[in-house]
BAFI-511247 format. One record per residue (C-alpha): residue in three letters; chain; z, y, x. Coordinates in steps of 0.05 Angstrom, whole numbers, plus 5000, padded with zeros to 4 digits. Each point is the difference from the previous one (the first is absolute). Last residue first. Layout:
+------+-------+------+------+------+
| rest | kette |   c3 |   c2 |   c1 |
+------+-------+------+------+------+
|  ALA |     A |    Z |    Y |    X |
...
+------+-------+------+------+------+
This chain:
+------+-------+------+------+------+
| rest | kette |   c3 |   c2 |   c1 |
+------+-------+------+------+------+
|  VAL |     A | 5990 | 2004 | 4640 |
|  PRO |     A | 5057 | 4965 | 4964 |
|  ASN |     A | 5001 | 4963 | 4933 |
|  GLU |     A | 5074 | 5002 | 4985 |
|  PRO |     A | 5005 | 5066 | 5037 |
|  THR |     A | 4944 | 5025 | 4954 |
|  ALA |     A | 4926 | 5006 | 5013 |
|  GLY |     A | 4950 | 5035 | 5045 |
|  GLU |     A | 4939 | 4961 | 5024 |
|  VAL |     A | 4983 | 4987 | 5072 |
|  LYS |     A | 4929 | 4984 | 5021 |
|  ALA |     A | 4997 | 4962 | 5065 |
|  ARG |     A | 4959 | 5033 | 5054 |
|  GLY |     A | 4927 | 4982 | 5010 |
|  THR |     A | 4975 | 5072 | 5001 |
|  ASP |     A | 4973 | 4998 | 4928 |
|  ASP |     A | 5063 | 4968 | 4971 |
|  LEU |     A | 5023 | 4929 | 5007 |
|  GLU |     A | 5031 | 4958 | 4943 |
|  ALA |     A | 5064 | 4965 | 5022 |
|  THR |     A | 5015 | 4925 | 4999 |
|  GLN |     A | 5062 | 4960 | 4985 |
|  ALA |     A | 5011 | 4930 | 5027 |
|  SER |     A | 5020 | 5032 | 5066 |
|  ASP |     A | 4985 | 4973 | 5069 |
|  LYS |     A | 4926 | 5020 | 5000 |
|  CYS |     A | 5013 | 5069 | 4971 |
|  SER |     A | 5053 | 5012 | 5053 |
|  TYR |     A | 5063 | 5030 | 4971 |
|  VAL |     A | 5041 | 5063 | 5011 |
|  GLN |     A | 5061 | 5017 | 4957 |
|  LEU |     A | 5030 | 5070 | 4998 |
|  GLU |     A | 5067 | 5017 | 4966 |
|  GLU |     A | 5041 | 5062 | 4986 |
|  ILE |     A | 4948 | 5055 | 4999 |
|  LYS |     A | 4999 | 5069 | 5031 |
|  LEU |     A | 4927 | 4993 | 5023 |
|  ALA |     A | 5014 | 5020 | 5072 |
|  ARG |     A | 5067 | 4963 | 5002 |
|  LYS |     A | 4970 | 4938 | 4971 |
|  VAL |     A | 4942 | 5003 | 5049 |
|  TYR |     A | 5048 | 5010 | 5059 |
|  ASP |     A | 5043 | 4941 | 4978 |
|  THR |     A | 4939 | 4955 | 4993 |
|  ASN |     A | 4973 | 5017 | 5069 |
|  GLU |     A | 4999 | 4931 | 5031 |
|  THR |     A | 4972 | 4969 | 4936 |
|  LEU |     A | 4945 | 5053 | 4993 |
|  VAL |     A | 4977 | 4993 | 5073 |
|  GLU |     A | 5006 | 4924 | 4999 |
|  LEU |     A | 4959 | 4992 | 4937 |
|  GLU |     A | 4947 | 5048 | 5025 |
|  SER |     A | 4992 | 4958 | 5063 |
|  PHE |     A | 4962 | 5037 | 5054 |
|  PRO |     A | 4928 | 5006 | 5024 |
|  LEU |     A | 4977 | 5004 | 4927 |
|  ARG |     A | 4962 | 4941 | 4973 |
|  LEU |     A | 4930 | 4995 | 4971 |
|  GLU |     A | 4972 | 5044 | 5057 |
|  PHE |     A | 4956 | 5059 | 4980 |
|  ALA |     A | 5053 | 5052 | 5017 |
|  GLN |     A | 4997 | 4975 | 5072 |
|  ALA |     A | 4935 | 5041 | 5003 |
|  SER |     A | 5044 | 5058 | 5022 |
|  THR |     A | 5051 | 5052 | 4976 |
|  ARG |     A | 4975 | 5059 | 4958 |
|  LYS |     A | 4929 | 4977 | 4994 |
|  ALA |     A | 5024 | 4929 | 4983 |
|  GLU |     A | 5049 | 5027 | 4948 |
|  ASP |     A | 4946 | 5042 | 4966 |
|  ALA |     A | 4955 | 4939 | 4997 |
|  LYS |     A | 5057 | 4957 | 4972 |
|  TYR |     A | 5014 | 5049 | 4943 |
|  LYS |     A | 4926 | 5012 | 4985 |
|  ILE |     A | 4986 | 4925 | 4996 |
|  PHE |     A | 5061 | 4991 | 4954 |
|  PRO |     A | 4979 | 5058 | 4955 |
|  MET |     A | 4930 | 4969 | 4995 |
|  VAL |     A | 5024 | 4930 | 4982 |
|  GLN |     A | 5051 | 5017 | 4947 |
|  ALA |     A | 4952 | 5018 | 4943 |
|  MET |     A | 4959 | 4938 | 5016 |
|  VAL |     A | 5061 | 4955 | 4987 |
|  LYS |     A | 4979 | 4972 | 4932 |
|  LYS |     A | 4926 | 4998 | 5021 |
|  PHE |     A | 5019 | 4947 | 5051 |
|  ASP |     A | 5017 | 4952 | 4944 |
|  ALA |     A | 4929 | 4973 | 4996 |
|  GLN |     A | 4996 | 4984 | 5074 |
|  GLN |     A | 4941 | 5030 | 5038 |
|  GLY |     A | 5045 | 5048 | 5039 |
|  ILE |     A | 5040 | 4942 | 5027 |
|  PRO |     A | 4936 | 4969 | 5027 |
|  SER |     A | 4980 | 5066 | 5034 |
|  ALA |     A | 4946 | 5047 | 4972 |
|  LYS |     A | 5051 | 5044 | 4964 |
|  VAL |     A | 5042 | 5004 | 5064 |
|  GLN |     A | 4937 | 5020 | 5039 |
|  GLU |     A | 4984 | 5056 | 4951 |
|  LEU |     A | 5073 | 5025 | 5002 |
|  VAL |     A | 4999 | 5003 | 5076 |
|  GLU |     A | 4937 | 5042 | 5002 |
|  LYS |     A | 5027 | 5047 | 4946 |
|  GLU |     A | 5065 | 5010 | 5037 |
|  THR |     A | 4962 | 5018 | 5063 |
|  GLY |     A | 5007 | 4955 | 5060 |
|  PHE |     A | 5046 | 5018 | 5057 |
|  GLU |     A | 4969 | 5003 | 5069 |
|  ASN |     A | 4989 | 4953 | 5058 |
|  LYS |     A | 4937 | 4976 | 4964 |
|  GLU |     A | 5009 | 4924 | 5003 |
|  GLU |     A | 5076 | 4998 | 5008 |
|  TYR |     A | 5011 | 5055 | 4948 |
|  ILE |     A | 4954 | 4967 | 4949 |
|  LYS |     A | 5035 | 4933 | 5010 |
|  LYS |     A | 5070 | 5031 | 4991 |
|  MET |     A | 4979 | 5034 | 4936 |
|  ILE |     A | 4970 | 4935 | 4974 |
|  ALA |     A | 5063 | 4960 | 5017 |
|  LEU |     A | 5044 | 5053 | 4969 |
|  CYS |     A | 4963 | 5000 | 4934 |
|  THR |     A | 5000 | 4923 | 4998 |
|  ALA |     A | 5075 | 4999 | 5012 |
|  ARG |     A | 5009 | 5049 | 4942 |
|  TRP |     A | 4956 | 4956 | 4956 |
|  GLY |     A | 5047 | 4941 | 5008 |
|  GLU |     A | 5059 | 5007 | 5048 |
|  PHE |     A | 5035 | 5053 | 5041 |
|  GLU |     A | 5059 | 4974 | 5041 |
|  GLU |     A | 5073 | 4979 | 4995 |
|  ALA |     A | 5009 | 5034 | 4933 |
|  VAL |     A | 5068 | 5033 | 4991 |
|  PHE |     A | 5036 | 5002 | 4933 |
|  VAL |     A | 5052 | 5055 | 4992 |
|  THR |     A | 5058 | 5000 | 4951 |
|  ALA |     A | 5039 | 5063 | 4983 |
|  HIS |     A | 5067 | 5013 | 4968 |
|  THR |     A | 5037 | 5063 | 4975 |
|  ILE |     A | 4949 | 5034 | 4956 |
|  LYS |     A | 5035 | 5047 | 4951 |
|  PRO |     A | 4975 | 4985 | 4931 |
|  MET |     A | 4958 | 5047 | 4958 |
|  LYS |     A | 5029 | 5034 | 4939 |
|  PRO |     A | 4946 | 5004 | 4947 |
|  VAL |     A | 4978 | 5070 | 4979 |
|  PRO |     A | 5018 | 5009 | 4927 |
|  ALA |     A | 4942 | 4999 | 4951 |
|  ASN |     A | 4985 | 5068 | 4970 |
|  GLY |     A | 4928 | 4999 | 5021 |
|  LYS |     A | 4986 | 4957 | 5061 |
|  LYS |     A | 5040 | 5015 | 5062 |
|  LYS |     A | 4965 | 4982 | 5065 |
|  PRO |     A | 5023 | 4935 | 5031 |
|  PRO |     A | 5066 | 4998 | 5038 |
|  THR |     A | 4999 | 4999 | 5077 |
|  GLU |     A | 5045 | 4946 | 5028 |
|  ALA |     A | 4945 | 4949 | 5012 |
|  LYS |     A | 4953 | 5051 | 5030 |
|  ILE |     A | 5054 | 5026 | 5047 |
|  ILE |     A | 5015 | 4928 | 5020 |
|  GLN |     A | 4926 | 4987 | 5013 |
|  LYS |     A | 4994 | 5063 | 5042 |
|  ARG |     A | 5061 | 4980 | 5040 |
|  LEU |     A | 4972 | 4931 | 5011 |
|  ASP |     A | 4935 | 5027 | 5028 |
|  THR |     A | 5037 | 5049 | 5046 |
|  ILE |     A | 5046 | 4944 | 5025 |
|  THR |     A | 4940 | 4957 | 5013 |
|  ALA |     A | 4966 | 5056 | 5039 |
|  GLU |     A | 5063 | 5009 | 5042 |
|  LEU |     A | 5001 | 4926 | 5017 |
|  TYR |     A | 4925 | 4997 | 5015 |
|  GLU |     A | 5007 | 5061 | 5046 |
|  ASN |     A | 5055 | 4962 | 5036 |
|  SER |     A | 4957 | 4939 | 5008 |
|  GLN |     A | 4943 | 5043 | 5026 |
|  ARG |     A | 5045 | 5032 | 5051 |
|  ILE |     A | 5021 | 4931 | 5024 |
|  SER |     A | 4926 | 4980 | 5002 |
|  TYR |     A | 4988 | 5059 | 5046 |
|  ASN |     A | 5041 | 4970 | 5056 |
|  PRO |     A | 5006 | 5054 | 5053 |
|  ALA |     A | 5006 | 4978 | 5073 |
|  GLU |     A | 5072 | 5003 | 5026 |
|  CYS |     A | 5029 | 5065 | 5024 |
|  SER |     A | 5001 | 5047 | 5060 |
|  PRO |     A | 5015 | 5075 | 4995 |
|  TRP |     A | 4956 | 5047 | 5041 |
|  GLY |     A | 5030 | 5031 | 5062 |
|  ALA |     A | 5068 | 5032 | 5013 |
|  THR |     A | 4970 | 5057 | 5040 |
|  THR |     A | 4998 | 5051 | 4943 |
|  VAL |     A | 5067 | 4973 | 4974 |
|  SER |     A | 5032 | 5028 | 5063 |
|  GLY |     A | 5049 | 4959 | 5041 |
|  ALA |     A | 5058 | 4958 | 4977 |
|  ARG |     A | 5009 | 4981 | 4928 |
|  GLN |     A | 5062 | 5022 | 4961 |
|  LEU |     A | 4967 | 4986 | 4932 |
|  LEU |     A | 5029 | 5065 | 4971 |
|  LYS |     A | 5000 | 5050 | 5057 |
|  GLY |     A | 4945 | 4974 | 5046 |
|  TRP |     A | 4948 | 4969 | 4954 |
|  VAL |     A | 5015 | 5040 | 4937 |
|  HIS |     A | 5000 | 5067 | 5037 |
|  GLU |     A | 4936 | 4981 | 5038 |
|  CYS |     A | 4968 | 4979 | 4934 |
|  PHE |     A | 5012 | 5067 | 4968 |
|  HIS |     A | 4973 | 5036 | 5061 |
|  PRO |     A | 4939 | 4954 | 5007 |
|  CYS |     A | 4975 | 5006 | 4928 |
|  ILE |     A | 4926 | 4979 | 5002 |
|  PRO |     A | 4996 | 4956 | 5063 |
|  THR |     A | 5072 | 4976 | 4986 |
|  LEU |     A | 4989 | 4975 | 4929 |
|  LEU |     A | 4983 | 4929 | 5019 |
|  LEU |     A | 5058 | 4997 | 5050 |
|  THR |     A | 5052 | 5024 | 4951 |
|  GLN |     A | 4977 | 4955 | 4943 |
|  ILE |     A | 5000 | 4940 | 5047 |
|  GLU |     A | 5071 | 5013 | 5025 |
|  MET |     A | 5030 | 5014 | 4932 |
|  PHE |     A | 4963 | 4940 | 4969 |
|  GLN |     A | 5025 | 4952 | 5054 |
|  LYS |     A | 5072 | 5020 | 4988 |
|  VAL |     A | 4991 | 4992 | 4925 |
|  LEU |     A | 4968 | 4932 | 5012 |
|  SER |     A | 5058 | 4976 | 5042 |
|  ALA |     A | 5051 | 5022 | 4948 |
|  LYS |     A | 4968 | 4964 | 4941 |
|  MET |     A | 4999 | 5042 | 4937 |
|  GLY |     A | 5048 | 4988 | 4942 |
|  GLN |     A | 5023 | 4938 | 4964 |
|  ALA |     A | 5009 | 5041 | 4936 |
|  GLY |     A | 4926 | 5014 | 4992 |
|  CYS |     A | 4953 | 4986 | 5058 |
|  SER |     A | 4939 | 5021 | 4959 |
|  ASN |     A | 5019 | 5073 | 4996 |
|  ARG |     A | 5013 | 5008 | 5075 |
|  TYR |     A | 4936 | 4963 | 5017 |
|  MET |     A | 4960 | 5044 | 4953 |
|  ASP |     A | 5029 | 5063 | 5033 |
|  ARG |     A | 4985 | 4973 | 5070 |
|  ALA |     A | 4929 | 4981 | 4982 |
|  ASN |     A | 4989 | 5069 | 4969 |
|  GLN |     A | 5025 | 5033 | 5064 |
|  LEU |     A | 4953 | 4957 | 5041 |
|  ASP |     A | 4941 | 5019 | 4956 |
|  TYR |     A | 5016 | 5075 | 5007 |
|  PHE |     A | 5019 | 4999 | 5073 |
|  GLY |     A | 4959 | 4957 | 5048 |
|  ALA |     A | 4943 | 4981 | 4953 |
|  LYS |     A | 4991 | 5067 | 4966 |
|  LEU |     A | 5016 | 5041 | 5062 |
|  ALA |     A | 4951 | 4959 | 5041 |
|  GLU |     A | 4947 | 5008 | 4947 |
|  ARG |     A | 5010 | 5075 | 5002 |
|  PHE |     A | 4997 | 4998 | 5075 |
|  MET |     A | 4934 | 4965 | 5006 |
|  CYS |     A | 4990 | 5011 | 5074 |
|  GLY |     A | 4968 | 4930 | 5004 |
|  GLU |     A | 5055 | 4974 | 5047 |
|  PHE |     A | 5051 | 5032 | 4953 |
|  ALA |     A | 4973 | 4962 | 4940 |
|  LYS |     A | 4999 | 4933 | 5036 |
|  LYS |     A | 5072 | 5011 | 5023 |
|  THR |     A | 5021 | 5018 | 4929 |
|  GLU |     A | 4966 | 4937 | 4972 |
|  THR |     A | 5036 | 4952 | 5047 |
|  VAL |     A | 5069 | 5031 | 4998 |
|  ALA |     A | 4997 | 5008 | 4924 |
|  ILE |     A | 4976 | 4928 | 4990 |
|  ALA |     A | 5059 | 4975 | 5042 |
|  MET |     A | 5048 | 5042 | 4960 |
|  GLU |     A | 4970 | 4972 | 4936 |
|  ASN |     A | 5010 | 4930 | 5027 |
|  ALA |     A | 5074 | 5012 | 5013 |
|  PHE |     A | 5007 | 5028 | 4930 |
|  VAL |     A | 4965 | 4942 | 4966 |
|  LYS |     A | 5039 | 4948 | 5039 |
|  ASP |     A | 5066 | 5033 | 4984 |
|  ALA |     A | 4982 | 5005 | 4925 |
|  PHE |     A | 4985 | 4926 | 4999 |
|  THR |     A | 5068 | 4986 | 5030 |
|  GLU |     A | 5016 | 4982 | 5072 |
|  ALA |     A | 5066 | 4965 | 5015 |
|  GLU |     A | 5030 | 5025 | 5066 |
|  SER |     A | 5057 | 5034 | 4963 |
|  THR |     A | 5018 | 5072 | 5021 |
|  ARG |     A | 4995 | 5036 | 4933 |
|  LEU |     A | 5019 | 5073 | 5006 |
|  ASN |     A | 5070 | 5029 | 4992 |
|  ASN |     A | 5022 | 4981 | 5070 |
|  SER |     A | 5035 | 5068 | 5007 |
|  ALA |     A | 4959 | 5020 | 5061 |
|  LEU |     A | 4936 | 4977 | 4965 |
|  ALA |     A | 5017 | 5039 | 4937 |
|  GLN |     A | 5014 | 5062 | 5042 |
|  LEU |     A | 4933 | 4991 | 5035 |
|  SER |     A | 4966 | 4993 | 4933 |
|  GLU |     A | 5032 | 5063 | 4973 |
|  GLU |     A | 4977 | 5040 | 5061 |
|  PHE |     A | 4930 | 4972 | 4998 |
|  PHE |     A | 4994 | 5013 | 4925 |
|  THR |     A | 5025 | 5072 | 5009 |
|  LEU |     A | 4947 | 5012 | 5054 |
|  GLU |     A | 4947 | 4972 | 4952 |
|  LYS |     A | 5021 | 5050 | 4947 |
|  THR |     A | 4996 | 5057 | 5051 |
|  LEU |     A | 4931 | 4975 | 5022 |
|  ARG |     A | 4975 | 4998 | 4928 |
|  LEU |     A | 5030 | 5068 | 4983 |
|  ILE |     A | 4968 | 5034 | 5060 |
|  ALA |     A | 4935 | 4963 | 4985 |
|  SER |     A | 5002 | 5027 | 4929 |
|  ASN |     A | 4995 | 5071 | 5028 |
|  ALA |     A | 4942 | 4982 | 5045 |
|  THR |     A | 4964 | 4965 | 4942 |
|  GLU |     A | 5012 | 5062 | 4956 |
|  GLU |     A | 4968 | 5043 | 5054 |
|  VAL |     A | 4936 | 4960 | 4995 |
|  PHE |     A | 4957 | 4998 | 5063 |
|  ASN |     A | 4932 | 4974 | 4976 |
|  ALA |     A | 4952 | 4967 | 5048 |
|  ASP |     A | 4926 | 5016 | 4992 |
|  ASP |     A | 4960 | 4936 | 4998 |
|  MET |     A | 4982 | 4974 | 5069 |
|  THR |     A | 5046 | 4939 | 4996 |
|  ASP |     A | 5076 | 5005 | 4991 |
|  GLY |     A | 5043 | 5040 | 4952 |
|  ALA |     A | 5057 | 5049 | 4993 |
|  ASP |     A | 5055 | 4947 | 5004 |
|  ALA |     A | 5002 | 5004 | 5076 |
|  MET |     A | 5004 | 5076 | 4994 |
|  ALA |     A | 5055 | 4995 | 4948 |
|  PHE |     A | 5042 | 4956 | 5045 |
|  ARG |     A | 4985 | 5045 | 5060 |
|  MET |     A | 5027 | 5059 | 4959 |
|  ALA |     A | 5061 | 4960 | 4980 |
|  ASP |     A | 5011 | 4982 | 5073 |
|  ALA |     A | 4993 | 5071 | 5027 |
|  SER |     A | 5047 | 5032 | 4950 |
|  TYR |     A | 4977 | 5023 | 4930 |
|  ALA |     A | 5000 | 5076 | 4999 |
|  LYS |     A | 5012 | 5015 | 5073 |
|  VAL |     A | 4949 | 4948 | 5022 |
|  ALA |     A | 4949 | 5026 | 4950 |
|  GLN |     A | 5009 | 5073 | 5020 |
|  ASN |     A | 4993 | 4984 | 5074 |
|  LEU |     A | 4937 | 4960 | 4989 |
|  THR |     A | 4970 | 5056 | 4960 |
|  LYS |     A | 4988 | 4997 | 4925 |
|  PHE |     A | 4938 | 5021 | 4962 |
|  ASN |     A | 4979 | 5020 | 4930 |
|  GLY |     A | 5006 | 5075 | 5007 |
|  THR |     A | 4932 | 5010 | 4968 |
|  SER |     A | 4970 | 5038 | 5060 |
|  LYS |     A | 5038 | 4956 | 5049 |
|  SER |     A | 4965 | 4938 | 4974 |
|  MET |     A | 5020 | 4927 | 4994 |
|  LYS |     A | 4955 | 4963 | 4951 |
|  GLU |     A | 5037 | 4977 | 4938 |
|  SER |     A | 5031 | 4932 | 4981 |
|  ASN |     A | 5071 | 5023 | 5016 |
|  LEU |     A | 4978 | 5021 | 5070 |
|  LEU |     A | 4935 | 4969 | 5022 |
|  LEU |     A | 4987 | 4975 | 5070 |
|  HIS |     A | 4929 | 4987 | 5024 |
|  GLY |     A | 4973 | 4930 | 5008 |
|  ASN |     A | 5011 | 4949 | 5055 |
|  CYS |     A | 4959 | 4971 | 5056 |
|  ARG |     A | 5018 | 4943 | 5047 |
|  PHE |     A | 4958 | 4987 | 5062 |
|  ALA |     A | 5004 | 4937 | 5043 |
|  LYS |     A | 4989 | 4971 | 5069 |
|  PRO |     A | 4974 | 5061 | 5036 |
|  TRP |     A | 4952 | 4985 | 5058 |
|  LYS |     A | 5028 | 4990 | 5070 |
|  SER |     A | 4981 | 4926 | 5008 |
|  GLU |     A | 4931 | 5018 | 4974 |
|  LYS |     A | 4985 | 5039 | 5064 |
|  PHE |     A | 5009 | 5075 | 4996 |
|  ILE |     A | 4958 | 5063 | 4995 |
|  ALA |     A | 4948 | 4990 | 4945 |
|  THR |     A | 5041 | 4951 | 4958 |
|  HIS |     A | 5061 | 5047 | 5004 |
|  ASN |     A | 4960 | 5062 | 4983 |
|  TYR |     A | 4964 | 4968 | 4940 |
|  LEU |     A | 5065 | 4972 | 4971 |
|  CYS |     A | 5036 | 5067 | 5007 |
|  PHE |     A | 4938 | 5032 | 4972 |
|  THR |     A | 5011 | 4962 | 4935 |
|  LEU |     A | 5073 | 5021 | 4998 |
|  HIS |     A | 4986 | 5073 | 5014 |
|  ASN |     A | 4942 | 5010 | 4952 |
|  ARG |     A | 4985 | 4961 | 4937 |
|  ILE |     A | 5067 | 4963 | 4998 |
|  LEU |     A | 5040 | 5064 | 5010 |
|  ASP |     A | 5010 | 5017 | 4926 |
|  LYS |     A | 5031 | 4930 | 4990 |
|  GLY |     A | 5062 | 5020 | 5039 |
|  SER |     A | 5024 | 4968 | 5064 |
|  VAL |     A | 5031 | 4938 | 5031 |
|  ARG |     A | 4973 | 4972 | 5065 |
|  LEU |     A | 5025 | 4931 | 5017 |
|  ASP |     A | 5001 | 4954 | 5061 |
|  PHE |     A | 4986 | 5051 | 5055 |
|  THR |     A | 4964 | 4966 | 5059 |
|  TYR |     A | 5023 | 5037 | 5038 |
|  TRP |     A | 5069 | 5034 | 5006 |
|  TYR |     A | 5027 | 4964 | 5061 |
|  GLU |     A | 4934 | 4995 | 5038 |
|  PHE |     A | 4989 | 5075 | 4990 |
|  GLU |     A | 5069 | 5018 | 5025 |
|  GLN |     A | 4993 | 4954 | 5060 |
|  LYS |     A | 4933 | 5032 | 5016 |
|  MET |     A | 5030 | 5070 | 4997 |
|  THR |     A | 5055 | 4979 | 5047 |
|  GLN |     A | 4949 | 4970 | 5048 |
|  LEU |     A | 4960 | 5065 | 4997 |
|  ARG |     A | 5062 | 5039 | 5017 |
|  GLU |     A | 5015 | 4955 | 5060 |
|  ALA |     A | 4927 | 5003 | 5024 |
|  GLY |     A | 5002 | 5076 | 5003 |
|  ILE |     A | 4951 | 5041 | 4959 |
|  SER |     A | 4949 | 5040 | 5040 |
|  SER |     A | 4952 | 4943 | 4998 |
|  ARG |     A | 4946 | 5000 | 5055 |
|  GLN |     A | 5028 | 4937 | 5033 |
|  PRO |     A | 4996 | 4961 | 4935 |
+------+-------+------+------+------+
């Protein structure tokens, strides 16, 4: 305007600044400001600007506790930024802050978590250094052949990349730390254990070091900068390296691995049961129980009989209502079905409710796929391919795996549909 005392050049600079910063994508603040400043921020923007300049998102968080107690100068329960950095380092402090909690509940900065972060990062640094030495000495497996453990580990890295990105985009830093560090560390440790004498695959170890570094960078940038430049010898800063790329996660591979670990746990319990002597009665000597050295597993191709009826009813209820039916509702429909009217159904009644509960819990934890008669992978192939790993985990000499349909022998099923395994002697193996 002609009457303006501000020069056109300065106004143009101000306009450029405004156009650069608005619309702001995200406003992050404390929950105590929701009823005043943050609400008025919305009112003011809608009153003054067009919709194109309105804020896109707000993110509120709770207050910060220190060791589960409210910070207060009067009680001495407080720590300044400078004190925390000097005590734990910037990265360990950031690690503990990310682990403190998401949502609007009060976050809890735990000093023990900050201390353990120093140890965790130091331990991880040692693993990186040892792995790089092993790679330089060609001590890791370089064959192109892909084992079951390789597939599982590669898939877990893909899941970590996907879920960590989703958590960061939602400002859920604790979830990001869980998916991108804790879960990924567990996957690496399980992979190392399951590989056995053949060792880890070199290409997957390289991929893990890169992915782990990039996923942890937003939380521990100084540690990751050291790893990226000094250890991995990558050019440029890790903060500008971008997000790691990977194949789409295959959750059926994770499910097959969970099945394998669950089977090992079940067998271990059965072996312990078989080797545990009965309680001593009177002055009678305690019998010496045999050492279990062999195991035989029978795998059913799919659920049959009353179990198949239960699953069909549970699946129908879910498809009609888009929600899981109650256990009582399912049981009533099973009783009213043709198989429930049979005379011998009463013999299995005690097993029906535990089975329904087991599959309902599985469906809530995973998906409605739990109601299918077949799993999305071959149990027989999983167990056969991992025979050596199962024997090593159970400390037995021999493991035989059969299909119930191919074998003349049959196995009685327990409440969850798994084969019952009874303890015996080496001549009559588990």
